[in-house]
VOTIFI-583213 format. One line per field, with one value per residue (C-alpha): residue in one letter; chain; x, y, z. Coordinates in steps of 0.02 Angstrom, whole numbers, plus 50000, padded with zeros to 5 digits. Example, Ala and Ser with C-alpha at 12.3 -4.5 7.8 and 13.67 -1.06 7.14 Angstrom:
! VOTIFI-583213
res = A S
chain = A A
east = 50615 50684
north = 49775 49947
up = 50390 50357
This chain:
! VOTIFI-583213
res = M K I R R C K A G D A A L E G I L T A A T E A V G I P A A V D A D V A A I I A D V R Q R G D T A V L E H T R H L D R H H P V D M T D L A V T R A E Q D Q A L A S L D K S L R A A L E Q G A E R I R N F H R H Q L R E S W S V T D A D G V E F G E H I T P L R R A G L Y V P G G Q A A Y P S S V L M N A I P A R V A G V A E L I M T V P S P Q G Q R N A A V L A A A A I A G V D R T Y T I G G A Q A I A A L A Y G T R S I P K V D K I V G P G N I Y V I A A K R Q V Y G T V G L D M L A G P S E V L V I C D T T A D P E W V A L D L C A Q A E H D P H A R A I L I C P D A T Q M D R V E Q C I H A A L P T L E R A A V I R E S L E Q N G L L I E V P N L A A A L E L A N R I A P E H L Q L A V Q D A H S L L P L V Q Q V G A I F L G H Y S A A V L G D Y C A G P N H V L P T G G T A R F S S P L G V T D F Q Q R A S V L S C T P A A G N T L G Q L A S C L A R E E G L T A H A R A A E L R T R A A G S T G D
chain = A A A A A A A A A A A A A A A A A A A A A A A A A A A A A A A A A A A A A A A A A A A A A A A A A A A A A A A A A A A A A A A A A A A A A A A A A A A A A A A A A A A A A A A A A A A A A A A A A A A A A A A A A A A A A A A A A A A A A A A A A A A A A A A A A A A A A A A A A A A A A A A A A A A A A A A A A A A A A A A A A A A A A A A A A A A A A A A A A A A A A A A A A A A A A A A A A A A A A A A A A A A A A A A A A A A A A A A A A A A A A A A A A A A A A A A A A A A A A A A A A A A A A A A A A A A A A A A A A A A A A A A A A A A A A A A A A A A A A A A A A A A A A A A A A A A A A A A A A A A A A A A A A A A A A A A A A A A A A A A A A A A A A A A A A A A A A A A A A A A A A A A A A A A A A A A A A A A A A A A A A A A A A A A A A A A A A A A A A A A A A A A A A A A A A A A A A A A A A A A A A A A A A A A A A A A A A A A A A A A A A A A A A A A A A A A A A A A A A
east = 51580 51628 51552 51650 51573 51617 51544 51523 51680 51796 51961 51950 51781 51859 51965 51817 51708 51844 51855 51666 51663 51812 51783 51782 51963 52015 52173 52301 52298 52109 52122 52254 52152 51997 52092 52155 51979 51907 52044 52015 51827 51855 51972 51891 51710 51600 51748 51825 51658 51638 51814 51805 51634 51699 51846 51762 51587 51636 51513 51546 51435 51467 51422 51330 51160 51196 51214 51058 50893 50740 50583 50492 50609 50580 50392 50406 50506 50368 50234 50331 50349 50265 50105 50154 50325 50249 50123 50260 50362 50213 50147 50321 50347 50186 50235 50407 50325 50203 50342 50451 50311 50319 50499 50462 50520 50444 50510 50474 50497 50463 50481 50550 50514 50652 50574 50703 50627 50723 50691 50742 50707 50692 50715 50743 50906 50897 50973 51020 51124 51068 51197 51117 51231 51216 51378 51339 51151 51005 50930 50764 50734 50884 50804 50648 50743 50853 50733 50572 50638 50713 50545 50454 50580 50540 50706 50681 50785 50845 50991 51018 51170 51173 51304 51249 51385 51395 51258 51121 50987 50882 50696 50652 50778 50713 50534 50575 50648 50483 50384 50496 50498 50682 50711 50868 50956 51129 51197 51367 51442 51597 51710 51672 51487 51527 51648 51521 51387 51506 51587 51467 51502 51425 51289 51272 51233 51325 51221 51213 51219 51258 51170 51169 51281 51416 51574 51744 51780 51618 51654 51828 51760 51626 51757 51867 51730 51657 51656 51624 51457 51365 51355 51233 51362 51508 51414 51514 51462 51289 51266 51133 51135 50997 50958 50848 50778 50704 50536 50616 50601 50783 50747 50682 50836 50951 50874 50882 51069 51091 50992 51120 51268 51214 51244 51433 51576 51618 51442 51428 51294 51296 51183 51176 51078 51072 51040 51180 51060 50958 51116 51154 50982 51009 51179 51104 50968 51099 51188 51023 50972 51136 51115 50947 51011 51075 51212 51269 51453 51441 51344 51469 51617 51532 51485 51655 51748 51631 51491 51484 51380 51390 51321 51269 51200 51038 50950 51011 51190 51141 51080 51238 51341 51226 51248 51436 51431 51305 51246 51160 51010 50956 50824 50748 50677 50616 50451 50423 50529 50447 50502 50685 50668 50714 50881 50926 51040 51147 51085 51034 50864 50767 50652 50541 50471 50474 50378 50479 50623 50758 50722 50551 50639 50755 50612 50439 50397 50426 50583 50737 50863 51010 51085 51247 51369 51533 51485 51442 51266 51350 51341 51239 51063 50968 50944 50787 50696 50804 50956 50878 50831 50940 50917 50960 50942 50840 50861 50761 50785 50682 50783 50754 50809 50962 51007 50991 51089 51214 51268 51293 51384 51498 51550 51590 51678 51795 51838 51891 51990 51879 51858 51767 51639 51614 51598 51475 51366 51388 51330 51162 51158 51187 51063 50931 50964 50945 50770 50715 50684
north = 50591 50774 50884 51042 51204 51382 51556 51668 51773 51643 51633 51443 51454 51523 51369 51256 51346 51336 51147 51133 51210 51121 51024 50835 50778 50626 50537 50512 50322 50318 50426 50309 50152 50229 50286 50108 50037 50164 50131 49944 49960 50073 49945 49779 49826 49690 49578 49711 49749 49565 49547 49702 49651 49478 49556 49703 49637 49459 49403 49282 49316 49204 49338 49503 49421 49374 49560 49615 49633 49607 49713 49555 49536 49717 49691 49531 49624 49754 49621 49535 49689 49709 49809 49954 49971 49963 50096 50208 50192 50223 50371 50445 50423 50515 50660 50669 50664 50803 50915 50893 50925 51107 51115 51061 51192 51214 51289 51473 51607 51794 51917 52090 52256 52228 52066 51955 51794 51715 51586 51418 51242 51127 50940 50794 50697 50537 50422 50446 50337 50321 50267 50200 50158 49984 49932 49958 49985 49988 50152 50134 50319 50361 50265 50373 50536 50504 50418 50516 50689 50606 50528 50693 50776 50646 50553 50410 50278 50258 50142 50103 50025 49966 49857 49690 49627 49437 49439 49489 49594 49708 49689 49866 49943 49839 49879 50064 50043 49968 50110 50245 50166 50118 50032 49931 49885 49810 49749 49830 49971 50074 50149 50008 50056 50240 50193 50077 50212 50345 50249 50106 49921 49787 49760 49932 50081 50246 50377 50566 50604 50512 50558 50488 50486 50361 50329 50408 50291 50339 50524 50503 50408 50539 50675 50582 50549 50724 50797 50629 50632 50761 50748 50805 50851 50781 50754 50723 50670 50720 50882 50965 51134 51163 51336 51327 51440 51399 51350 51196 51028 50982 50797 50831 50934 50801 50665 50778 50797 50610 50569 50652 50591 50409 50415 50409 50450 50594 50668 50840 50897 51077 51165 51355 51431 51597 51511 51414 51326 51261 51192 51104 51023 50965 50891 50799 50727 50666 50571 50498 50443 50361 50196 50171 50193 50050 50154 50233 50202 50291 50437 50454 50457 50582 50701 50690 50724 50841 50894 51074 51178 51366 51498 51661 51826 51816 51727 51854 51808 51624 51651 51746 51596 51475 51571 51562 51374 51345 51178 51036 51041 51192 51169 51324 51253 51421 51499 51601 51511 51590 51763 51706 51638 51804 51798 51627 51641 51488 51315 51153 51126 51227 51155 51281 51253 51120 50988 51004 50886 50857 50670 50700 50774 50624 50507 50564 50749 50784 50893 50801 50734 50738 50901 51001 50972 51040 51222 51195 51261 51429 51392 51234 51172 51012 50880 50918 50904 51036 50924 50806 50939 51019 51200 51257 51440 51480 51629 51672 51835 51916 52005 52170 52096 52017 52189 52271 52137 52119 52299 52281 52116 52182 52331 52223 52087 52212 52285 52111 52082 51938 51981 51822 51855 52032 51982 51842 51973 52099 51973 51966 52155 52174 52037 52119 52286 52211 52149 52324 52279
up = 51613 51596 51461 51421 51481 51437 51424 51274 51260 51334 51240 51232 51144 50985 50959 50995 50868 50737 50762 50751 50578 50501 50341 50344 50352 50251 50311 50174 50198 50173 50017 49945 49982 49904 49750 49723 49738 49617 49490 49507 49479 49328 49251 49297 49329 49403 49442 49553 49637 49680 49748 49858 49922 49970 50060 50148 50184 50229 50098 49956 49805 49655 49528 49516 49519 49700 49739 49644 49735 49626 49636 49689 49837 49887 49877 49978 50112 50121 50139 50278 50389 50556 50526 50637 50556 50382 50429 50500 50340 50226 50325 50341 50154 50116 50228 50147 49975 50018 50085 49933 49809 49863 49801 49623 49498 49325 49165 49139 49008 48987 48843 48881 48798 48668 48610 48696 48760 48902 49034 49104 49042 49193 49169 49289 49293 49195 49325 49509 49624 49804 49932 50092 50240 50312 50393 50578 50571 50449 50392 50301 50335 50225 50082 50093 50112 49961 49843 49867 49814 49659 49617 49645 49528 49395 49387 49266 49356 49535 49573 49757 49839 50019 50102 50173 50291 50286 50155 50277 50192 50299 50265 50322 50202 50057 50106 50106 49931 49875 49953 49877 49704 49688 49521 49555 49717 49738 49904 49892 49994 50021 49889 49767 49766 49735 49595 49513 49516 49452 49309 49277 49256 49147 49277 49358 49246 49265 49354 49336 49522 49684 49846 50021 50176 50219 50319 50290 50143 50059 50087 50014 49864 49831 49837 49712 49584 49590 49415 49336 49426 49528 49717 49849 49982 50082 50245 50402 50578 50639 50737 50844 50925 51053 51117 51271 51405 51575 51497 51420 51506 51548 51521 51346 51304 51377 51268 51114 51142 51174 51017 50904 51008 50988 50800 50813 50932 50815 50824 50901 51025 51086 51210 51221 51365 51457 51623 51710 51828 51681 51603 51766 51759 51581 51623 51772 51660 51536 51674 51733 51558 51505 51601 51514 51336 51228 51147 51309 51272 51104 51181 51323 51204 51088 51229 51311 51148 51057 51175 51230 51352 51320 51436 51351 51418 51316 51173 51044 51089 51074 50896 50851 50905 50815 50652 50670 50699 50558 50631 50542 50661 50763 50897 50975 51137 51200 51248 51089 50960 50808 50865 50849 50673 50588 50680 50607 50456 50425 50477 50394 50476 50605 50738 50826 51000 51134 51036 50875 50909 50777 50787 50709 50558 50554 50516 50471 50485 50300 50281 50221 50346 50224 50286 50275 50418 50482 50455 50271 50302 50273 50087 50058 50090 50130 49997 49898 49734 49650 49677 49551 49423 49291 49236 49061 49015 48859 48743 48588 48490 48353 48218 48308 48473 48389 48323 48495 48587 48445 48461 48648 48631 48494 48600 48750 48648 48564 48734 48787 48627 48570 48386 48335 48471 48407 48224 48266 48352 48211 48080 48168 48177 47990 47950 48057 47973 47800 47843 47887 48071
């Protein structure tokens, strides 16, 4: 296996960095297939959901009740878990809950010197849809990361969809739903699940927002229903960028890179280091670790296609590159990681120091693992409580304040040629004048 290596300033690096920050590409054939599924679900509702589930998941439900998971079944799954796994889920959930409580926003209002009261009215969404992947593996951690911020925000109802190929339901996923307080769960996936959540069917209520990662069909479906419902983000393959110095254990760094690479052949693992010999050590450790890892074939393909080792003159240059790439995960495996934090500008999640591995954030540390990918950390942020809250601005004017603002608004409206705007403002001005205020 050969991992690409280059130095800062190399001409080839520019093309590589451009590819690393490209948006998720949707093949035209996938878009067309997804559009047909969405249209079918909109027209035929539950019947279409059942047919597509039978075809795509090799599962044969008789009706929608066969796809619905009861709260009792979720509770039973929780009770059946191995004690250590249950404890890990419950303790992880509590840490995630505690982290997200700090994000909770509350309504506010102030009154200025002119008597104008303004502020924001913060309310939770009424209903959120949680998409949890389940085609190739089970992800109970995704249940916690998507559902808990919604619950902290105060969302009234959580609807979860998760595929169950051949009708096999994963106990850990259902247990996580019980822990996180999911109200309804349906064992459907793919574009049909996104369409059902976006438009509603007889059995599945329409939601206000859909969150959660998925494969290329899910990404395409989310893109097509945006506007009908809100979305968290269009997350692509997982990414990690590790910046290390010679104080880092090369075996630790190697496994951190492999951990992200094992997600998917399209995952991207990048190492930036000012010491070529240290990069050699890390690469050697990767080769040594591969035979011991269950998903070695996936890791090898990911690292060969998308892995990158970049030599830089110093750590400041490493951070400059990291900000350009805007990675999903940034690990600063250096001696004084906190001193570099002010240089970090555009990333999804930051992990400071040798003991703060990205994998801890994936599961149980507390911060959310639903993160912007493909360079979108330049303008978007991790999933959080505010994604499940709606802000409405509030304005309240006394007669005197209406007079003051009315004069300003009238002047500006007439400059823009919007006479009705101006006259609506002037009516308030005249009314305020007639009261003697």
